[in-house]
C-alpha angles and dihedrals in degrees: 000000000000128000087252091071096040094063128063114250115263117256128215093004141080127242144182125241120190127200107193135172146104127302116291092021096115100257096140091040090057091044090053091048092054094044092049090052090051089052090050087054086056094245119152104253128190123184128200138186133175119268090236091069110077096134097126104005142353093212103043143042105242128192122217088254089057101254110144147180130188113266142175121244113225132188095212141005095256089067087063090058092050097045099044100059093120097039124108093190123036120195120196121187129193093018092173089073092063127082124248089273085083089075092060092043092053091049092049092048092050091046087055089059098260128139105235118197115190126186126187151121112291093196133035123228090281093055092252119138108269114224133258091024098074090053092047091048088055094056099038123110093206128034129186119187111201123201130203129202118265108245091212104049108003096243121135107283128213099163131083113223114206110218098188128068112255135123092204111117093213113051111154111219147123134212089332090066108020144037136181119260137177123235092266097050099039117100141164116225118222092249091056100046120096 
């Protein structure tokens, strides 16, 4: 049970929830679960994802296990602030693909009394904190760290192993390019280190 469920929900205020972890750990699945529950409660929900992420759909957030919800593609975080004026709950997927302006946007949305739920990778393929997630984690009221299963040894995994050769920090991909690894089995090859 996470801290989120141990505390009573805030009243008459906004807040930020973060779902962070490696690839294939269920971040988007958990985001979808929370957003669906908000919709069942008849709250006005708006969902956003960065334009760069069209892996499974350009009109929905989609988990690796194919759960989905309609979403709006945005070029930058400030568009979220403009488009979510009527929303009570704002969902943001793939936060690592946004710039640091997302931190300010999340704060402003919460200050306006909105529940803001952000999902994203907390580390890049090298195991380095992936901005803007560390900054959003620092200002969030609720944090959920999701773990995957290491494809090598079966231990809990919190690292994303890149399987293709590229030194680019942002390389949009799925199982074709990445897999989950534990601390012991994760490595950076010489042709991928900076």
